[in-house]
C-alpha positions in Angstrom: 15.3 -80.5 -69.6 12.9 -78.3 -68.0 13.8 -76.0 -65.2 13.6 -77.7 -61.7 10.8 -76.2 -59.4 11.9 -73.9 -56.7 11.1 -76.7 -54.2 13.3 -79.4 -55.8 16.1 -76.6 -56.4 16.3 -75.9 -52.8 16.2 -79.5 -51.8 19.3 -80.2 -54.0 21.0 -76.9 -52.8 20.4 -78.2 -49.2 21.6 -81.5 -49.6 24.8 -80.3 -51.0 25.3 -77.7 -48.1 24.8 -80.4 -45.6 28.0 -81.9 -46.9 29.8 -79.0 -45.4 28.9 -78.4 -41.6 30.6 -75.3 -41.3 28.3 -73.4 -43.7 24.4 -72.9 -43.6 22.4 -70.7 -45.5 21.7 -68.6 -42.2 25.2 -68.3 -41.4 25.8 -64.8 -42.5 22.3 -63.5 -41.7 22.4 -63.7 -37.6 21.1 -60.5 -36.6 23.0 -58.3 -33.9 21.1 -58.1 -30.6 17.9 -56.1 -29.9 17.3 -53.4 -27.2 15.3 -55.7 -25.2 18.2 -58.4 -25.3 20.9 -56.0 -24.5 18.8 -54.6 -21.5 18.5 -58.7 -20.3 22.0 -59.2 -21.0 23.5 -56.2 -19.0 21.0 -56.1 -16.2 23.1 -58.4 -14.1 26.3 -56.8 -14.2 25.6 -53.0 -15.0 25.7 -52.1 -11.4 29.5 -53.7 -10.9 32.4 -51.2 -10.6 33.8 -50.1 -13.7 37.3 -51.6 -13.6 35.3 -55.1 -12.9 32.8 -54.7 -15.4 35.3 -53.8 -18.3 37.2 -56.9 -17.2 34.2 -59.1 -17.8 33.6 -57.4 -21.2 36.8 -58.2 -22.4 37.0 -61.7 -20.9 33.5 -62.5 -22.4 34.8 -62.4 -25.8 36.9 -65.3 -24.9 34.1 -67.9 -24.0 36.3 -71.2 -24.1 38.9 -69.4 -21.9 36.3 -68.6 -19.5 34.7 -72.0 -19.3 38.5 -73.0 -18.6 39.0 -70.4 -16.0 35.6 -71.6 -14.3 36.9 -75.0 -13.9 39.9 -73.9 -12.6 38.5 -71.6 -10.0 36.1 -74.6 -8.8 39.2 -76.9 -8.2 41.0 -73.9 -6.3 38.5 -72.4 -4.2 40.8 -70.8 -1.8 42.4 -68.9 -4.6 41.7 -65.2 -5.1 43.3 -61.9 -5.5 46.2 -61.1 -7.1 47.6 -64.2 -6.1 45.2 -66.5 -7.9 45.9 -64.4 -11.3 49.5 -65.2 -10.5 48.9 -68.7 -10.2 47.3 -68.9 -13.6 50.1 -67.1 -15.3 51.4 -70.3 -17.5 47.9 -70.7 -18.9 47.0 -69.8 -22.6 44.2 -68.0 -21.6 43.7 -64.4 -22.4 45.1 -61.9 -19.8 41.5 -60.7 -19.3 40.3 -63.9 -18.4 43.3 -64.7 -16.0 42.2 -61.4 -14.3 38.8 -62.8 -13.5 40.3 -65.8 -11.3 40.9 -62.9 -8.6 37.0 -63.0 -8.3 35.5 -66.8 -7.6 32.3 -65.3 -7.3 32.0 -63.9 -10.6 33.5 -66.7 -12.5 30.5 -68.9 -10.6 28.3 -66.5 -12.0 29.9 -67.0 -15.5 30.0 -70.7 -15.1 26.0 -71.0 -14.6 25.3 -69.1 -17.9 27.7 -70.1 -20.5 25.4 -69.0 -23.4 25.0 -65.6 -21.6 28.9 -65.1 -21.6 29.0 -65.9 -25.2 26.2 -63.5 -25.9 27.8 -61.0 -24.1 31.0 -61.1 -25.8 29.4 -61.2 -29.1 27.1 -58.0 -28.4 30.3 -56.1 -26.9 32.4 -57.0 -30.4 29.8 -56.2 -32.6 28.2 -53.1 -30.9 30.2 -51.5 -27.9 28.5 -48.5 -28.2 25.1 -50.4 -27.6 26.5 -52.3 -24.7 27.9 -49.2 -23.1 24.8 -47.0 -23.6 22.6 -49.8 -22.3 24.8 -50.1 -19.1 24.5 -46.2 -18.7 20.8 -46.4 -19.0 20.5 -49.2 -16.4 22.4 -47.3 -13.8 20.2 -44.1 -14.5 16.9 -46.5 -13.7 18.7 -48.0 -10.6 19.7 -44.6 -9.3 16.0 -43.0 -10.1 14.7 -46.1 -8.0 16.8 -45.0 -4.9 19.0 -48.5 -5.4 22.4 -46.8 -6.5 24.1 -44.8 -3.8 27.6 -44.2 -2.6 28.3 -46.8 0.4 31.5 -48.1 2.3 32.1 -50.5 -0.5 31.6 -48.5 -3.3 31.4 -44.6 -4.8 28.7 -43.9 -7.2 29.6 -40.4 -9.2 27.5 -38.6 -11.6 29.6 -36.8 -14.2 28.7 -34.6 -17.2 26.2 -32.2 -18.1 22.2 -32.7 -17.6 21.7 -33.8 -21.3 24.6 -36.1 -21.0 25.2 -37.7 -17.7 27.6 -40.5 -16.8 27.3 -42.5 -13.9 30.8 -43.8 -12.9 30.9 -46.8 -9.9 34.4 -47.1 -8.0 35.5 -49.3 -5.0 35.6 -46.7 -2.2 38.9 -48.5 -1.5 40.9 -49.0 -4.7 42.8 -52.1 -3.3 39.6 -53.6 -1.9 36.9 -54.6 -4.4 33.3 -55.6 -3.3 31.2 -57.7 -5.9 27.6 -56.3 -5.6 24.6 -58.8 -5.8 21.3 -57.8 -6.5 17.9 -59.0 -7.9 17.5 -56.9 -11.6 14.0 -57.2 -11.6 14.0 -55.3 -8.5 16.6 -52.9 -8.2 15.8 -51.2 -11.7 12.0 -50.8 -10.7 9.3 -53.0 -12.6 11.1 -54.7 -15.4 9.7 -53.5 -18.9 10.4 -56.6 -21.0 8.1 -59.1 -19.9 9.4 -61.6 -22.6 13.2 -60.8 -21.7 13.6 -61.3 -18.2 17.0 -60.8 -16.7 19.3 -63.3 -15.2 19.5 -63.2 -11.4 22.5 -64.8 -10.0 22.4 -65.3 -6.2 25.7 -66.0 -4.9 26.3 -68.7 -2.4 28.9 -68.1 0.2 31.1 -65.0 -0.1 29.5 -63.4 2.8 25.9 -63.7 1.6 23.4 -65.4 4.2 20.2 -64.9 2.2 18.6 -63.5 -1.0 19.0 -59.8 -2.0 15.5 -58.7 -1.3 15.9 -55.0 -2.4 18.7 -53.1 -3.0 22.4 -54.2 -3.7 24.2 -56.5 -1.4 28.1 -56.9 -0.8 30.0 -59.7 0.5 33.3 -60.1 1.6 35.8 -57.6 -0.1 38.7 -59.0 -2.2 42.0 -57.4 -2.0 43.8 -56.7 -5.0 46.5 -54.6 -6.3 46.9 -55.2 -10.1 44.4 -58.0 -10.9 41.9 -55.4 -12.3 43.7 -52.9 -15.0 41.0 -52.0 -17.3 38.5 -49.1 -17.3 35.3 -47.9 -19.1 35.9 -45.2 -21.4 32.1 -44.3 -21.5 32.5 -41.5 -24.2 34.6 -43.5 -26.5 32.2 -46.7 -26.0 35.8 -48.4 -25.2 37.8 -50.0 -22.9 41.2 -48.7 -21.6 44.2 -50.7 -20.4 46.5 -49.4 -17.2 49.6 -50.4 -18.7 51.8 -50.4 -15.6 49.1 -52.4 -13.5 48.8 -55.0 -16.6 52.4 -55.5 -16.9 53.0 -55.6 -13.0 50.7 -58.9 -13.0 51.6 -60.1 -16.5 55.1 -60.5 -15.4 56.3 -63.1 -17.4 54.0 -63.4 -20.4 51.8 -61.0 -22.7 53.5 -57.9 -21.4 52.6 -54.7 -23.4 55.3 -52.9 -24.9 53.9 -49.4 -25.0 55.1 -45.9 -24.1 52.0 -44.4 -22.9 50.3 -45.0 -19.5 47.1 -46.1 -21.1 46.1 -47.9 -23.9 43.0 -48.8 -25.9 42.0 -52.7 -25.5 42.2 -54.4 -28.7 40.3 -57.8 -29.1 43.0 -60.8 -30.0 41.6 -63.1 -32.4 44.0 -65.6 -31.9 42.7 -66.2 -28.4 39.3 -66.8 -29.5 40.1 -71.0 -29.4 37.6 -72.0 -32.3 34.6 -70.3 -31.1 32.9 -68.5 -34.0 31.7 -65.0 -34.3 27.9 -64.5 -34.1 28.1 -61.7 -37.0 29.3 -61.2 -40.1 31.0 -57.7 -39.2 32.9 -59.5 -36.4 34.0 -62.3 -38.7 35.1 -59.7 -41.4 36.9 -57.6 -38.8 38.5 -60.2 -36.5 39.0 -63.6 -38.6 41.4 -62.0 -40.9 43.7 -61.5 -38.2 44.1 -64.9 -37.0 47.3 -66.7 -37.6 47.3 -69.8 -39.7 45.2 -70.9 -42.7 43.6 -73.7 -40.6 42.5 -71.4 -37.9 41.2 -68.8 -40.5 39.1 -71.6 -42.1 37.5 -72.4 -38.6 36.5 -68.6 -38.0 35.3 -67.7 -41.1 32.9 -70.6 -41.6 35.0 -72.8 -44.1 35.2 -70.4 -46.7 37.1 -72.6 -49.0 34.7 -75.3 -49.0 31.8 -72.5 -49.3 33.5 -71.2 -52.6 33.9 -74.6 -54.0 30.3 -75.5 -53.0 28.9 -72.2 -54.9 30.8 -72.8 -57.9 29.6 -76.5 -58.1 25.9 -75.2 -58.1 26.4 -72.3 -60.6 27.9 -75.1 -63.0 24.9 -76.6 -62.6 22.6 -73.7 -62.9 21.9 -73.4 -59.5 22.2 -69.9 -57.8 22.1 -70.1 -53.8 21.7 -66.4 -53.7 19.0 -66.2 -56.0 17.3 -69.5 -54.5 17.2 -67.7 -51.2 15.3 -64.7 -52.7 12.9 -67.1 -53.9 12.0 -68.5 -50.1 9.4 -65.9 -49.7 5.7 -66.6 -49.3 3.9 -70.0 -50.5 7.0 -71.0 -52.7 9.4 -70.8 -49.5 6.8 -72.8 -47.4 7.0 -75.5 -50.4 10.7 -75.6 -50.5 11.0 -75.9 -46.7 8.4 -78.6 -46.8 10.5 -80.6 -49.1 13.8 -79.8 -47.6 12.3 -80.9 -44.1 10.7 -84.0 -45.8 14.2 -84.9 -47.2 15.6 -84.2 -43.9 13.6 -87.0 -42.2 14.1 -89.5 -44.9 17.8 -89.0 -44.3 17.6 -89.3 -40.9 16.0 -92.7 -40.9 18.7 -93.9 -43.1 16.8 -94.2 -46.5 17.3 -91.4 -48.6 21.1 -91.9 -49.0 20.9 -95.6 -49.9 17.9 -95.3 -52.3 19.3 -92.3 -54.0 22.3 -94.5 -54.8 20.8 -97.2 -56.3 18.1 -95.1 -58.1 20.4 -92.9 -59.4 22.8 -95.6 -61.1 19.3 -97.2 -62.6 18.1 -93.8 -63.8 21.2 -93.0 -65.4 21.6 -96.4 -67.3 17.9 -95.9 -68.3 18.6 -92.7 -69.8 21.7 -94.0 -71.8 19.3 -96.4 -73.5 16.7 -94.0 -74.2 18.0 -93.1 -77.6 19.5 -90.0 -76.2 16.4 -88.3 -75.4 16.9 -88.5 -71.8 19.4 -86.6 -69.6 20.9 -87.9 -66.3 21.6 -85.2 -63.8 23.8 -86.0 -60.8 24.2 -83.6 -57.8 26.3 -83.8 -54.9 28.5 -86.6 -55.9 25.7 -89.0 -57.1 23.4 -88.4 -54.0 20.5 -86.8 -56.3 19.7 -88.1 -59.6 17.4 -86.8 -62.5 16.4 -88.2 -65.8 13.6 -87.6 -68.4 12.1 -89.7 -71.1 12.1 -88.6 -74.8 8.6 -89.4 -75.0 6.5 -87.7 -72.0 9.3 -85.0 -71.4 8.8 -85.4 -67.8 11.1 -85.6 -64.8 12.3 -89.1 -63.6 13.0 -87.6 -60.4 10.4 -89.4 -58.5 11.7 -92.6 -59.4 15.2 -91.9 -58.3 14.1 -93.5 -54.8 12.6 -96.4 -56.5 15.3 -98.6 -58.0 13.4 -101.8 -58.5 10.5 -100.0 -60.2 13.3 -98.3 -62.6 14.7 -101.5 -63.6 11.2 -103.0 -64.4 10.7 -100.6 -66.7 14.1 -100.6 -68.4 13.6 -104.0 -69.0 10.0 -103.7 -70.4 11.6 -100.7 -72.7 14.5 -103.2 -73.7 12.0 -105.9 -75.2 10.4 -103.3 -76.7 13.3 -102.2 -78.5 14.7 -105.3 -79.6 11.0 -106.2 -80.8 11.3 -103.1 -83.1 15.1 -104.1 -84.2 13.6 -107.6 -85.4 10.5 -105.8 -87.1 8.0 -107.4 -84.6 7.7 -104.1 -82.6 4.6 -101.9 -82.5 5.1 -98.7 -84.2 5.3 -95.5 -82.3 5.5 -96.7 -78.9 9.3 -96.5 -78.7 10.1 -95.1 -75.1 10.0 -96.1 -71.8 7.9 -95.1 -69.1 9.6 -93.8 -66.0 6.6 -92.3 -64.2 6.3 -88.7 -64.6 6.4 -86.5 -61.5 8.7 -83.5 -61.1 9.4 -84.0 -57.4 11.9 -86.2 -55.3 10.0 -88.3 -52.9 12.6 -90.8 -51.8 10.3 -93.5 -52.1 
């Protein structure tokens, strides 16, 4: 049988891959975020106090828990501060998420943009250096615009040398935290990525009577003692944990058994709750630490199914990696057109039913053609192909037309019977199965 064209090969591969929803050809090829995306992402929170910012970065890596915490906070609007964190100690959430219930305004913001939360977490896991350097650059811009200064709510300190300045933001009173509110397109000056405007959250309540027109506004301060236990380590591009504060708020669960006063935060993949990691690097780094084979399967894009699919394709002479390389240029356009056409047919409920009937008829037709034709079945009989001995053309076009295939077979059978009885026409022999090389599903 002649080699299938790139378009048909890709169509068959796409059909097979469709059986495994956890795996797509682009699953391992999602890029990390560009600088424009990082600027857009960090703009709404870059001017938060370091301790609160670090808690948001950690918590965002557990978007499912954040969503649950948002709902809890809505249902308990009067809960805030350390008391709120204690109230959710029995939840299965990651401790970093528990800490955020102390700040209803922050959870309200995160609840409005769940996609932003997940992107923030994925960016922090994949590129902590990029996230933290972006934060410092945004702080520098805000300070240059005169919008980041020490106030009665917070202290702004510039550390380091002239070539490597680090801007630290801390609550003026360590036991009272004010959540800032500001318009990113104003506070940083004219926004430099017109196609990537930053998210502007205007808090309702919490002491805000009107929108922040210029500069940074503050609502009502929230009293805390141990609810914030994280801190930004700007030089190492990481988050540090104050062990004493952490253990004092996580009294009955999740306690840290370490001798040092501070320790580095480590992402706990078991608390991811089934949310897939965006990039291959994060999957390779964290998915292997997930307890239980069923969880590892979910986090790693169903690797077992993927391996079986690849083996099945290679047994039939189809190499997904090689085929993907052929998707560039005009050949790729034709392949994608074929796949899109098949998807439309399948959505209309036609492709599967017709292929089943046509595949059976074509296989029967190939058996009667004197061994010169072959039936090829991929993905459990969804696709079928045959070629005739006389013309050497693919019968793929007729896979979706069982009626025509049956008529051709009947005519061929009559001709063969006539030959055996001596009344047949010499030379005609084979059966005409229509000749194109593409699966049209008609």
